[in-house]
Structures are given as C-alpha cells and as structure tokens.
MDTraj code that builds the backbone (N, CA, C; nanometers):
import mdtraj as md
import numpy as np

residues = "MET ILE VAL THR VAL THR GLN ASP TYR GLN ILE THR TRP GLU LYS LEU PRO ASP ASP TYR VAL LEU PRO ASP GLU PRO VAL ASP ASN ILE ASN GLN PRO PRO LEU ALA ALA ALA LEU THR GLU SER LEU GLU ILE SER GLY ARG LEU PRO GLU ASN ALA LEU ALA PRO THR ASN TYR GLY ILE CYS ALA THR LEU ASN GLY LYS ILE VAL ILE LYS ALA PRO ASP TRP THR TYR VAL PRO SER ILE ARG VAL ALA ARG GLU GLU VAL LYS ARG SER TYR THR PRO GLN LEU GLN GLY ASP MET PRO VAL ILE VAL ILE GLU PHE ILE SER ASP THR ASP GLY THR GLU TYR SER ILE LYS PRO THR TYR PRO PRO GLY LYS TRP PHE PHE TYR GLU ARG ILE LEU LYS VAL PRO ASN TYR LEU ILE PHE GLU PRO ASP SER GLY SER LEU GLU VAL TYR ARG LEU ASP ASP THR GLY GLN TYR SER LEU GLN THR ALA ASP GLU ASN ASN HIS HIS GLN ILE ALA GLU MET ASN LEU TYR LEU GLY VAL TRP GLN GLY THR GLY GLU ASN ARG THR GLY TYR".split()
xyz = np.array([
    [-12.9002, -1.1828, -3.4665],
    [-12.9904, -1.2484, -3.3741],
    [-12.9896, -1.3977, -3.4042],
    [-12.9887, -1.4768, -3.2989],
    [-12.9962, -1.6220, -3.3091],
    [-13.1267, -1.6633, -3.2418],
    [-13.2008, -1.7556, -3.3031],
    [-13.3307, -1.7975, -3.2505],
    [-13.3272, -1.9471, -3.2214],
    [-13.3805, -1.9860, -3.1058],
    [-13.3972, -2.1255, -3.0677],
    [-13.5436, -2.1453, -3.0340],
    [-13.6075, -2.2466, -3.0927],
    [-13.7479, -2.2725, -3.0643],
    [-13.7584, -2.4096, -2.9985],
    [-13.8277, -2.4158, -2.8862],
    [-13.8536, -2.5431, -2.8200],
    [-14.0029, -2.5663, -2.8242],
    [-14.0470, -2.6726, -2.7640],
    [-14.1886, -2.7066, -2.7623],
    [-14.2719, -2.5982, -2.6923],
    [-14.2168, -2.5359, -2.5886],
    [-14.2960, -2.4456, -2.5062],
    [-14.2634, -2.2976, -2.5203],
    [-14.1482, -2.2632, -2.5765],
    [-14.1109, -2.1224, -2.5813],
    [-14.0089, -2.0963, -2.6907],
    [-13.9988, -1.9697, -2.7279],
    [-13.9012, -1.9270, -2.8272],
    [-13.7951, -1.8445, -2.7567],
    [-13.6689, -1.8805, -2.7784],
    [-13.5566, -1.8102, -2.7172],
    [-13.4811, -1.7404, -2.8284],
    [-13.4591, -1.6110, -2.8123],
    [-13.3748, -1.5396, -2.9070],
    [-13.2574, -1.4812, -2.8323],
    [-13.1471, -1.4740, -2.9018],
    [-13.0232, -1.4237, -2.8426],
    [-12.9927, -1.2917, -2.9113],
    [-13.0331, -1.1831, -2.8451],
    [-13.0165, -1.0493, -2.9004],
    [-12.9394, -0.9629, -2.8018],
    [-12.8568, -0.8768, -2.8559],
    [-12.7843, -0.7820, -2.7712],
    [-12.8848, -0.6845, -2.7114],
    [-12.8648, -0.6490, -2.5852],
    [-12.9523, -0.5500, -2.5220],
    [-12.9383, -0.4166, -2.5943],
    [-13.0479, -0.3438, -2.6098],
    [-13.0356, -0.2086, -2.6657],
    [-12.9474, -0.1226, -2.5746],
    [-12.8721, -0.0317, -2.6344],
    [-12.7816, 0.0539, -2.5569],
    [-12.8539, 0.1337, -2.4491],
    [-12.9798, 0.1666, -2.4721],
    [-13.0535, 0.2481, -2.3749],
    [-13.1333, 0.1640, -2.2749],
    [-13.1155, 0.0316, -2.2777],
    [-13.1878, -0.0554, -2.1849],
    [-13.1383, -0.0301, -2.0426],
    [-13.2303, -0.0075, -1.9519],
    [-13.1944, 0.0181, -1.8125],
    [-13.1853, -0.1152, -1.7401],
    [-13.0618, -0.1493, -1.7001],
    [-13.0403, -0.2736, -1.6259],
    [-13.0862, -0.2566, -1.4820],
    [-13.1459, -0.3604, -1.4234],
    [-13.1840, -0.3511, -1.2827],
    [-13.0614, -0.3271, -1.1964],
    [-13.0771, -0.2458, -1.0954],
    [-12.9658, -0.2138, -1.0069],
    [-12.9927, -0.2763, -0.8710],
    [-12.9762, -0.4099, -0.8661],
    [-13.0011, -0.4815, -0.7413],
    [-12.8705, -0.4928, -0.6646],
    [-12.8657, -0.4432, -0.5441],
    [-12.7414, -0.4481, -0.4673],
    [-12.7084, -0.5893, -0.4211],
    [-12.5811, -0.6113, -0.3976],
    [-12.5383, -0.7364, -0.3355],
    [-12.5992, -0.7384, -0.1961],
    [-12.6672, -0.8471, -0.1622],
    [-12.7370, -0.8481, -0.0350],
    [-12.6667, -0.9306, 0.0722],
    [-12.5385, -0.9544, 0.0553],
    [-12.4645, -1.0267, 0.1564],
    [-12.3178, -0.9837, 0.1465],
    [-12.2602, -0.9414, 0.2559],
    [-12.1220, -0.8912, 0.2572],
    [-12.0213, -0.9991, 0.2179],
    [-12.0591, -1.1265, 0.2297],
    [-11.9670, -1.2355, 0.1979],
    [-11.9556, -1.2637, 0.0479],
    [-12.0504, -1.2201, -0.0315],
    [-12.0516, -1.2555, -0.1729],
    [-11.9303, -1.2048, -0.2518],
    [-11.8923, -1.0773, -0.2405],
    [-11.7772, -1.0318, -0.3204],
    [-11.6477, -1.1084, -0.2925],
    [-11.6099, -1.1334, -0.1651],
    [-11.4851, -1.2093, -0.1468],
    [-11.4946, -1.3546, -0.1928],
    [-11.6129, -1.4159, -0.1835],
    [-11.6286, -1.5526, -0.2320],
    [-11.6100, -1.5574, -0.3834],
    [-11.6732, -1.4651, -0.4533],
    [-11.6597, -1.4596, -0.5990],
    [-11.5156, -1.4284, -0.6382],
    [-11.4528, -1.3368, -0.5674],
    [-11.3134, -1.3009, -0.5970],
    [-11.2215, -1.4213, -0.5780],
    [-11.2467, -1.5023, -0.4763],
    [-11.1635, -1.6206, -0.4509],
    [-11.1756, -1.7212, -0.5648],
    [-11.2957, -1.7375, -0.6183],
    [-11.3145, -1.8292, -0.7308],
    [-11.2373, -1.7816, -0.8538],
    [-11.2505, -1.6540, -0.8853],
    [-11.1811, -1.5987, -1.0017],
    [-11.0300, -1.6038, -0.9820],
    [-10.9848, -1.5680, -0.8619],
    [-10.8414, -1.5704, -0.8325],
    [-10.7848, -1.7116, -0.8450],
    [-10.8604, -1.8116, -0.8024],
    [-10.8147, -1.9505, -0.8143],
    [-10.7918, -1.9881, -0.9599],
    [-10.8820, -1.9446, -1.0471],
    [-10.8642, -1.9720, -1.1903],
    [-10.7418, -1.8997, -1.2446],
    [-10.7262, -1.7760, -1.2036],
    [-10.6139, -1.6958, -1.2520],
    [-10.4798, -1.7540, -1.2067],
    [-10.4697, -1.7883, -1.0787],
    [-10.3459, -1.8436, -1.0240],
    [-10.3088, -1.9754, -1.0921],
    [-10.4097, -2.0552, -1.1249],
    [-10.3833, -2.1846, -1.1876],
    [-10.3644, -2.1740, -1.3388],
    [-10.3657, -2.0523, -1.3918],
    [-10.3460, -2.0331, -1.5347],
    [-10.4633, -2.0786, -1.6191],
    [-10.5825, -2.0780, -1.5607],
    [-10.7017, -2.1271, -1.6310],
    [-10.8049, -2.0171, -1.6551],
    [-10.7561, -1.8958, -1.6698],
    [-10.8456, -1.7846, -1.6982],
    [-10.7935, -1.7106, -1.8220],
    [-10.8232, -1.7655, -1.9409],
    [-10.7733, -1.7019, -2.0626],
    [-10.8317, -1.5619, -2.0812],
    [-10.7643, -1.4824, -2.1631],
    [-10.8057, -1.3439, -2.1857],
    [-10.9472, -1.3329, -2.2413],
    [-10.9910, -1.4311, -2.3178],
    [-11.1236, -1.4228, -2.3785],
    [-11.2321, -1.4903, -2.2941],
    [-11.2018, -1.5250, -2.1679],
    [-11.3005, -1.5841, -2.0773],
    [-11.3644, -1.4736, -1.9939],
    [-11.4830, -1.5029, -1.9415],
    [-11.5506, -1.4132, -1.8468],
    [-11.5719, -1.4891, -1.7170],
    [-11.5426, -1.4247, -1.6055],
    [-11.5696, -1.4815, -1.4730],
    [-11.6286, -1.3694, -1.3872],
    [-11.7471, -1.3229, -1.4244],
    [-11.8053, -1.2080, -1.3548],
    [-11.8881, -1.2464, -1.2328],
    [-11.9161, -1.1463, -1.1525],
    [-12.0037, -1.1608, -1.0369],
    [-12.1156, -1.0578, -1.0476],
    [-12.2379, -1.1023, -1.0186],
    [-12.3552, -1.0139, -1.0255],
    [-12.3585, -0.9347, -1.1552],
    [-12.3474, -1.0066, -1.2656],
    [-12.3369, -0.9477, -1.3983],
    [-12.4482, -1.0049, -1.4856],
    [-12.5177, -0.9197, -1.5572],
    [-12.6344, -0.9601, -1.6340],
    [-12.6057, -1.0540, -1.7492],
    [-12.6711, -1.1701, -1.7474],
    [-12.6691, -1.2642, -1.8585],
    [-12.8094, -1.2635, -1.9174],
    [-12.8175, -1.2434, -2.0490],
    [-12.9446, -1.2107, -2.1132],
    [-12.9912, -1.3145, -2.2140],
    [-13.1225, -1.3231, -2.2251],
    [-13.1887, -1.3975, -2.3314],
    [-13.3234, -1.3294, -2.3513],
    [-13.3827, -1.3509, -2.4649],
    [-13.5177, -1.3006, -2.4895],
    [-13.6073, -1.4226, -2.4975],
    [-13.7040, -1.4298, -2.4082],
    [-13.7924, -1.5449, -2.3961],
    [-13.9319, -1.5043, -2.4391],
    [-13.9799, -1.5660, -2.5461],
    [-14.1122, -1.5323, -2.6005],
    [-14.1289, -1.3821, -2.6190],
    [-14.0245, -1.3182, -2.6706],
    [-14.0304, -1.1761, -2.7022],
    [-14.0030, -1.0828, -2.5864],
    [-13.9753, -1.1357, -2.4671],
    [-13.9495, -1.0513, -2.3505],
    [-13.8065, -1.0728, -2.3017],
    [-13.7377, -0.9632, -2.2744],
    [-13.5996, -0.9707, -2.2268],
    [-13.5960, -1.0272, -2.0850],
    [-13.5056, -1.1243, -2.0650],
    [-13.4841, -1.1829, -1.9325],
    [-13.3372, -1.1625, -1.8988],
    [-13.3126, -1.1117, -1.7792],
    [-13.1760, -1.0917, -1.7324],
    [-13.1643, -1.1521, -1.5938],
    [-13.0661, -1.2371, -1.5765],
    [-13.0324, -1.2904, -1.4446],
    [-12.8871, -1.2557, -1.4191],
    [-12.8568, -1.2234, -1.2959],
    [-12.7203, -1.1859, -1.2585],
    [-12.6701, -1.2833, -1.1533],
    [-12.6111, -1.3967, -1.1972],
    [-12.5614, -1.4946, -1.1006],
    [-12.4543, -1.4346, -1.0099],
    [-12.4436, -1.4900, -0.8906],
    [-12.3418, -1.4422, -0.7968],
    [-12.2013, -1.4651, -0.8516],
    [-12.1830, -1.5727, -0.9285],
    [-12.0565, -1.5948, -0.9979],
    [-12.0830, -1.6905, -1.1130],
    [-12.0162, -1.6677, -1.2229],
    [-12.0294, -1.7564, -1.3376],
    [-11.8989, -1.7598, -1.4147],
    [-11.8852, -1.8625, -1.4983],
    [-11.7665, -1.8737, -1.5830],
    [-11.8104, -1.9040, -1.7253],
    [-11.7675, -1.8177, -1.8168],
    [-11.7908, -1.8336, -1.9604],
    [-11.6536, -1.8581, -2.0227],
    [-11.6314, -1.9746, -2.0842],
    [-11.4988, -2.0079, -2.1329],
    [-11.4462, -1.9173, -2.2439],
    [-11.5357, -1.8665, -2.3292],
    [-11.4858, -1.7884, -2.4411],
    [-11.5918, -1.6914, -2.4922],
    [-11.5510, -1.5658, -2.5071],
    [-11.6355, -1.4683, -2.5752],
    [-11.5740, -1.4449, -2.7131],
    [-11.6611, -1.4144, -2.8097],
    [-11.6140, -1.3962, -2.9476],
    [-11.6196, -1.2506, -2.9923],
    [-11.6392, -1.1613, -2.8986],
    [-11.6473, -1.0191, -2.9304],
    [-11.5470, -0.9444, -2.8435],
    [-11.5240, -0.8182, -2.8759],
    [-11.4342, -0.7360, -2.7943],
    [-11.4947, -0.7182, -2.6555],
    [-11.4100, -0.7117, -2.5544],
    [-11.4570, -0.6963, -2.4157],
    [-11.5461, -0.5733, -2.3997],
    [-11.5209, -0.4687, -2.4772],
    [-11.6035, -0.3475, -2.4684],
    [-11.7494, -0.3768, -2.5044],
    [-11.7721, -0.4802, -2.5861],
    [-11.9078, -0.5149, -2.6270],
    [-11.9854, -0.5905, -2.5187],
    [-11.9168, -0.6363, -2.4156],
    [-11.9849, -0.7072, -2.3063],
    [-11.9670, -0.6322, -2.1738],
    [-11.9472, -0.5021, -2.1849],
    [-11.9253, -0.4203, -2.0650],
    [-12.0508, -0.4148, -1.9769],
    [-12.1686, -0.4061, -2.0382],
    [-12.2929, -0.3889, -1.9631],
    [-12.3622, -0.5214, -1.9315],
    [-12.3536, -0.6171, -2.0249],
    [-12.4217, -0.7449, -2.0097],
    [-12.3639, -0.8421, -2.1117],
    [-12.4063, -0.9673, -2.1002],
    [-12.3563, -1.0711, -2.1889],
    [-12.4730, -1.1507, -2.2437],
    [-12.4725, -1.1720, -2.3757],
    [-12.5746, -1.2533, -2.4404],
    [-12.5077, -1.3768, -2.4990],
    [-12.5282, -1.4940, -2.4344],
    [-12.4696, -1.6174, -2.4868],
    [-12.5184, -1.6434, -2.6294],
    [-12.4485, -1.7307, -2.6987],
    [-12.4754, -1.7668, -2.8370],
    [-12.4400, -1.6524, -2.9310],
    [-12.4858, -1.5319, -2.9025],
    [-12.4592, -1.4165, -2.9874],
    [-12.3173, -1.3640, -2.9675],
    [-12.2734, -1.3563, -2.8410],
    [-12.1435, -1.2956, -2.8105],
    [-12.0361, -1.3965, -2.7699],
    [-12.0735, -1.5213, -2.7543],
    [-11.9760, -1.6230, -2.7162],
    [-12.0442, -1.7456, -2.6589],
    [-11.9669, -1.8231, -2.5846],
    [-12.0140, -1.9499, -2.5288],
    [-12.1184, -1.9306, -2.4199],
    [-12.1895, -2.0384, -2.3941],
    [-12.2780, -2.0448, -2.2783],
    [-12.1910, -2.0562, -2.1541],
    [-12.2383, -2.0076, -2.0408],
    [-12.1652, -2.0335, -1.9169],
    [-12.1564, -2.1846, -1.8937],
    [-12.0438, -2.2319, -1.8369],
    [-12.0324, -2.3741, -1.8040],
    [-12.0604, -2.3987, -1.6561],
    [-12.0616, -2.2906, -1.5785],
    [-12.0933, -2.3027, -1.4365],
    [-12.1553, -2.1718, -1.3888],
    [-12.2563, -2.1858, -1.3055],
    [-12.3189, -2.0720, -1.2382],
    [-12.3243, -2.1069, -1.0902],
    [-12.2838, -2.0120, -1.0068],
    [-12.2904, -2.0331, -0.8622],
    [-12.3747, -1.9237, -0.7998],
    [-12.4674, -1.9644, -0.7171],
    [-12.5467, -1.8712, -0.6365],
    [-12.5087, -1.8923, -0.4910],
    [-12.4830, -1.7825, -0.4206],
    [-12.4545, -1.7868, -0.2777],
    [-12.5834, -1.7523, -0.2047],
    [-12.6323, -1.8433, -0.1237],
    [-12.7574, -1.8177, -0.0523],
    [-12.7346, -1.7044, 0.0466],
    [-12.8184, -1.6009, 0.0324],
    [-12.8018, -1.4851, 0.1194],
    [-12.9322, -1.4437, 0.1853],
    [-13.0408, -1.5043, 0.1449],
    [-13.1687, -1.4738, 0.2074],
    [-13.2473, -1.6040, 0.2159],
    [-13.3681, -1.5970, 0.2621],
    [-13.4425, -1.7203, 0.2864],
    [-13.5592, -1.7410, 0.1918],
    [-13.5717, -1.6588, 0.0878],
    [-13.6897, -1.6747, 0.0028],
    [-13.6745, -1.7829, -0.1034],
    [-13.5577, -1.8445, -0.1143],
    [-13.5404, -1.9594, -0.2022],
    [-13.5379, -1.9296, -0.3503],
    [-13.5018, -1.8079, -0.3881],
    [-13.5029, -1.7734, -0.5303],
    [-13.4058, -1.8586, -0.6113],
    [-13.3018, -1.9113, -0.5483],
    [-13.2062, -1.9964, -0.6187],
    [-13.2719, -2.1247, -0.6692],
    [-13.3826, -2.1642, -0.6076],
    [-13.4513, -2.2878, -0.6422],
    [-13.5768, -2.2650, -0.7263],
    [-13.6001, -2.1439, -0.7702],
    [-13.7254, -2.1120, -0.8391],
    [-13.7306, -2.1732, -0.9793],
    [-13.8320, -2.2569, -1.0010],
    [-13.8529, -2.3194, -1.1312],
    [-13.9694, -2.2533, -1.2055],
    [-14.0040, -2.1324, -1.1638],
    [-14.1157, -2.0595, -1.2242],
    [-14.0905, -2.0413, -1.3742],
    [-14.1792, -2.0971, -1.4596],
    [-14.1556, -2.0884, -1.6036],
    [-14.2145, -1.9635, -1.6697],
    [-14.3049, -1.8949, -1.6001],
    [-14.3677, -1.7769, -1.6597],
    [-14.2806, -1.6540, -1.6368],
    [-14.3069, -1.5514, -1.7137],
    [-14.2246, -1.4316, -1.7077],
    [-14.2452, -1.3550, -1.5783],
    [-14.1404, -1.3077, -1.5119],
    [-14.0010, -1.3439, -1.5380],
    [-13.9705, -1.4804, -1.4769],
    [-13.9008, -1.5650, -1.5496],
    [-13.8762, -1.6997, -1.4999],
    [-13.7832, -1.6999, -1.3790],
    [-13.7934, -1.8061, -1.3005],
    [-13.7055, -1.8220, -1.1843],
    [-13.5630, -1.8543, -1.2257],
    [-13.4720, -1.8390, -1.1309],
    [-13.3303, -1.8636, -1.1592],
    [-13.3059, -2.0069, -1.2055],
    [-13.3554, -2.1039, -1.1293],
    [-13.3324, -2.2450, -1.1633],
    [-13.3826, -2.2728, -1.3044],
    [-13.5057, -2.2281, -1.3338],
    [-13.5641, -2.2487, -1.4659],
    [-13.4774, -2.1845, -1.5742],
    [-13.4333, -2.0620, -1.5512],
    [-13.3543, -1.9886, -1.6502],
    [-13.2221, -2.0594, -1.6772],
    [-13.1525, -2.1010, -1.5723],
    [-13.0231, -2.1670, -1.5903],
    [-13.0379, -2.3057, -1.6530],
    [-13.1415, -2.3791, -1.6113],
    [-13.1604, -2.5162, -1.6578],
    [-13.2232, -2.5229, -1.7971],
    [-13.3298, -2.4516, -1.8185],
    [-13.4085, -2.4675, -1.9408],
    [-13.3762, -2.3689, -2.0518],
    [-13.3344, -2.2489, -2.0149],
    [-13.3067, -2.1472, -2.1164],
    [-13.1580, -2.1486, -2.1527],
    [-13.0719, -2.1252, -2.0533],
    [-12.9280, -2.1236, -2.0810],
    [-12.8692, -2.2638, -2.0939],
    [-12.9283, -2.3597, -2.0246],
    [-12.8781, -2.4970, -2.0226],
    [-12.7335, -2.5019, -1.9729],
    [-12.7096, -2.4326, -1.8623],
    [-12.5774, -2.4309, -1.7992],
    [-12.5524, -2.5715, -1.7433],
    [-12.4434, -2.6368, -1.7806],
    [-12.4233, -2.7747, -1.7370],
    [-12.4030, -2.7926, -1.5868],
    [-12.3532, -2.6898, -1.5168],
    [-12.3255, -2.7017, -1.3735],
    [-12.3868, -2.5841, -1.2991],
    [-12.4790, -2.6143, -1.2077],
    [-12.5430, -2.5118, -1.1260],
    [-12.5132, -2.5450, -0.9806],
    [-12.4467, -2.4526, -0.9111],
    [-12.4079, -2.4749, -0.7726],
    [-12.4769, -2.3740, -0.6829],
    [-12.5185, -2.4207, -0.5675],
    [-12.5796, -2.3353, -0.4662],
    [-12.4976, -2.3537, -0.3393],
    [-12.4413, -2.2426, -0.2926],
    [-12.3514, -2.2466, -0.1768],
    [-12.4096, -2.1650, -0.0634],
    [-12.4104, -2.2235, 0.0557],
    [-12.4586, -2.1556, 0.1762],
    [-12.3354, -2.1207, 0.2592],
    [-12.2892, -1.9942, 0.2539],
    [-12.1638, -1.9563, 0.3190],
    [-12.1594, -1.9779, 0.4704],
    [-12.2715, -1.9633, 0.5385],
    [-12.2694, -1.9777, 0.6842],
    [-12.2419, -2.1206, 0.7290],
    [-12.3001, -2.2181, 0.6594],
    [-12.2826, -2.3582, 0.6988],
    [-12.1758, -2.4307, 0.6177],
    [-12.1384, -2.3745, 0.5026],
    [-12.0430, -2.4412, 0.4149],
    [-12.1082, -2.5466, 0.3272],
    [-12.2410, -2.5491, 0.3246],
    [-12.3128, -2.6469, 0.2433],
    [-12.3023, -2.6107, 0.0949],
    [-12.2604, -2.7078, 0.0152],
    [-12.2466, -2.6885, -0.1284],
    [-12.3302, -2.7936, -0.1997],
    [-12.4264, -2.7463, -0.2784],
    [-12.5081, -2.8354, -0.3605],
    [-12.4618, -2.8193, -0.5042],
    [-12.4305, -2.9297, -0.5676],
    [-12.3838, -2.9277, -0.7052],
    [-12.4854, -3.0033, -0.7896],
    [-12.5395, -2.9330, -0.8878],
    [-12.6365, -2.9913, -0.9796],
    [-12.5749, -2.9936, -1.1190],
    [-12.6024, -3.1017, -1.1899],
    [-12.5491, -3.1170, -1.3253],
    [-12.6636, -3.1547, -1.4183],
    [-12.6624, -3.0958, -1.5383],
    [-12.7638, -3.1332, -1.6371],
    [-12.7464, -3.2799, -1.6715],
    [-12.8557, -3.3546, -1.6652],
    [-12.8478, -3.4961, -1.7008],
    [-12.8948, -3.5142, -1.8456],
    [-12.9083, -3.6385, -1.8890],
    [-12.9451, -3.6678, -2.0275],
    [-13.0858, -3.6203, -2.0627],
    [-13.1689, -3.5963, -1.9612],
    [-13.3048, -3.5484, -1.9881],
    [-13.3111, -3.3954, -1.9927],
    [-13.1963, -3.3284, -1.9699],
    [-13.1947, -3.1821, -1.9714],
    [-13.2397, -3.1200, -1.8414],
    [-13.2388, -3.1986, -1.7330],
    [-13.2775, -3.1470, -1.6024],
    [-13.1595, -3.1612, -1.5062],
    [-13.1597, -3.0750, -1.4045],
    [-13.0527, -3.0816, -1.3055],
    [-13.0731, -3.1986, -1.2110],
    [-12.9627, -3.2689, -1.1837],
    [-12.9659, -3.3737, -1.0827],
    [-12.8530, -3.3459, -0.9838],
    [-12.8832, -3.3683, -0.8568],
    [-12.7884, -3.3442, -0.7487],
    [-12.6726, -3.4424, -0.7600],
    [-12.5501, -3.3910, -0.7496],
    [-12.4302, -3.4726, -0.7609],
    [-12.3738, -3.5033, -0.6221],
    [-12.3080, -3.6152, -0.6117],
    [-12.2440, -3.6561, -0.4876],
    [-12.0951, -3.6231, -0.4975],
    [-12.0393, -3.5740, -0.3888],
    [-11.8961, -3.5415, -0.3858],
    [-11.8134, -3.6700, -0.3897],
    [-11.6880, -3.6587, -0.4337],
    [-11.5981, -3.7734, -0.4332],
    [-11.5433, -3.7966, -0.2921],
    [-11.4503, -3.8901, -0.2792],
    [-11.3965, -3.9251, -0.1469],
    [-11.3211, -3.8100, -0.0809],
    [-11.2784, -3.7100, -0.1590],
    [-11.2106, -3.5922, -0.1035],
    [-11.3069, -3.4756, -0.0801],
    [-11.4357, -3.5039, -0.0963],
    [-11.5409, -3.4033, -0.0810],
    [-11.5308, -3.2941, -0.1888],
    [-11.4891, -3.3347, -0.3081],
    [-11.4779, -3.2449, -0.4224],
    [-11.5778, -3.2866, -0.5302],
    [-11.6109, -3.1910, -0.6141],
    [-11.7006, -3.2155, -0.7273],
    [-11.6263, -3.1825, -0.8555],
    [-11.6321, -3.2733, -0.9512],
    [-11.5662, -3.2484, -1.0782],
    [-11.6512, -3.1549, -1.1643],
    [-11.5857, -3.0548, -1.2201],
    [-11.6469, -2.9664, -1.3190],
    [-11.5761, -3.0031, -1.4492],
    [-11.6318, -3.1003, -1.5198],
    [-11.5652, -3.1617, -1.6348],
    [-11.5281, -3.0602, -1.7424],
    [-11.6159, -2.9645, -1.7700],
    [-11.5916, -2.8681, -1.8767],
    [-11.4710, -2.7789, -1.8487],
    [-11.4321, -2.7689, -1.7227],
    [-11.3179, -2.6865, -1.6852],
    [-11.1964, -2.7714, -1.6480],
    [-11.2160, -2.9047, -1.6472],
    [-11.1114, -2.9972, -1.6068],
    [-11.0573, -2.9607, -1.4678],
    [-11.1511, -2.9306, -1.3776],
    [-11.1182, -2.8910, -1.2403],
    [-11.2117, -2.9598, -1.1419],
    [-11.1690, -2.9587, -1.0167],
    [-11.2528, -3.0046, -0.9078],
    [-11.2802, -2.8861, -0.8173],
    [-11.3975, -2.8829, -0.7583],
    [-11.4373, -2.7735, -0.6709],
    [-11.4817, -2.8316, -0.5376],
    [-11.4373, -2.7693, -0.4313],
    [-11.4770, -2.8118, -0.2979],
    [-11.4865, -2.6913, -0.2071],
    [-11.5187, -2.7158, -0.0829],
    [-11.5334, -2.6091, 0.0156],
    [-11.4057, -2.6017, 0.0977],
    [-11.3540, -2.4829, 0.1147],
    [-11.2344, -2.4571, 0.1950],
    [-11.2762, -2.3704, 0.3129],
    [-11.2158, -2.3910, 0.4264],
    [-11.2431, -2.3080, 0.5433],
    [-11.1143, -2.2390, 0.5833],
    [-11.1233, -2.1073, 0.6049],
    [-11.0048, -2.0320, 0.6415],
    [-11.0337, -1.8833, 0.6452],
    [-10.9275, -1.8034, 0.6333],
    [-10.9395, -1.6584, 0.6388],
    [-10.8837, -1.5977, 0.5113],
    [-10.9582, -1.5031, 0.4568],
    [-10.9151, -1.4307, 0.3384],
    [-10.9969, -1.3041, 0.3243],
    [-10.9340, -1.1972, 0.2829],
    [-11.0005, -1.0674, 0.2637],
    [-11.0823, -1.0270, 0.3874],
    [-11.0202, -1.0391, 0.5044],
    [-11.0837, -1.0003, 0.6316],
    [-11.2115, -1.0766, 0.6612],
    [-11.2210, -1.1980, 0.6098],
    [-11.3386, -1.2832, 0.6339],
    [-11.2885, -1.4204, 0.6739],
    [-11.3434, -1.4737, 0.7834],
    [-11.3127, -1.6105, 0.8244],
    [-11.4395, -1.6929, 0.8080],
    [-11.4267, -1.8032, 0.7425],
    [-11.5434, -1.8885, 0.7197],
    [-11.5168, -1.9872, 0.6096],
    [-11.6250, -2.0340, 0.5463],
    [-11.6161, -2.1317, 0.4382],
    [-11.6000, -2.0595, 0.3068],
])
top = md.Topology()
chain = top.add_chain()
for i, resn in enumerate(residues, 1):
    res = top.add_residue(resn, chain, resSeq=i)
    for name in ("N", "CA", "C"):
        top.add_atom(name, md.element.get_by_symbol(name[0]), res)
traj = md.Trajectory(xyz[None], top)
C-alpha cells in the first residue's frame, strides 16, 4: 500500500480485494467503442503502444480516498507503463501501486448531465475532481462526438486544469506521449462522423 496525504484528504493506493464487486455500468453511447478503438489503434500503428502500456476503455481506475474505495472508468485512457503482470490488472488498475499514473484521460460526452465536469469533492467524488486532484492526470480531454468539439485541459503549475488552445493545425500536443491529437472526420467501423 502507498499512502499520499494532502491538506484535505488521504489517498491510499491499494489493490481491490478479489471479491470486490465492480459496478457494471453499460456504455451509454454506440459511438464510444469505435472512438476508443481508433485511439488505441493509432498508437499501435505508430509503434507507440509498448507491451507494458495500458490503453483501456471503460476500465476501472482505483484509489482509496479517506478510507473509501473510489473507482472511475474513463471512456479511454493511456497508462505508459505497468509494473505488474497483465493478469494482475485484469479487473482494475491501481496507479502508483501497479504502475504509472495515466497521462491522458478522455471522456466522450454521451448524455447531458455533465458528469465529465463534476468537481464534487465529497464521496463519491466527481470525474473532474478525481482526475485533477486525486490522480493528477496531466491531460484531461472531453470530446463531443456529434459536433466534433474537443476540449483539452492540462494541469497547470497550481495543480488545476486549464483549457488549452489548439495550434495552427487544430492539434493539441500531448507532451508526455510526444504526440499531437486532433479531430478527424470520416468513416470507420460502420460509423461516419468525427
């Protein structure tokens, strides 16, 4: 177990018990699986998906906050390196304990309740709060598949997300991956769109 204490809360990095029942929340948008697959495939094709990396979709990332287990399942994320056998992260992933923190988390907007923007600090914390304050993921992206709108947030020097501006090619640099990310429009996996 690894423990991190901040001014307001205690974070521990513990493996989930084998008998822990993970929430079974279905994918709520038919576009999410092909979007996530395209991101992973892009890394694979470019030779940037090492064997010890994780690029899962709707997969539990865990932390224990003030003694209570918190699990968020981002629509897509990239973890550069795990330090345990893949069999040990079959059900969920605990950063710090089992490997690196995610360097990017992407949420695909699929409903209108705004959970991607939730900064709720009390249990269970909101997604934004969890990614920004607990995991400290350096890049948090929110993508709206219907309009092609991509919001890219990056942790700044104060430890808070700030909205980034695209470059002249409408791309955003993901420095930790030495890649640029942008929106493409076309057809793939029987889906036409962004």
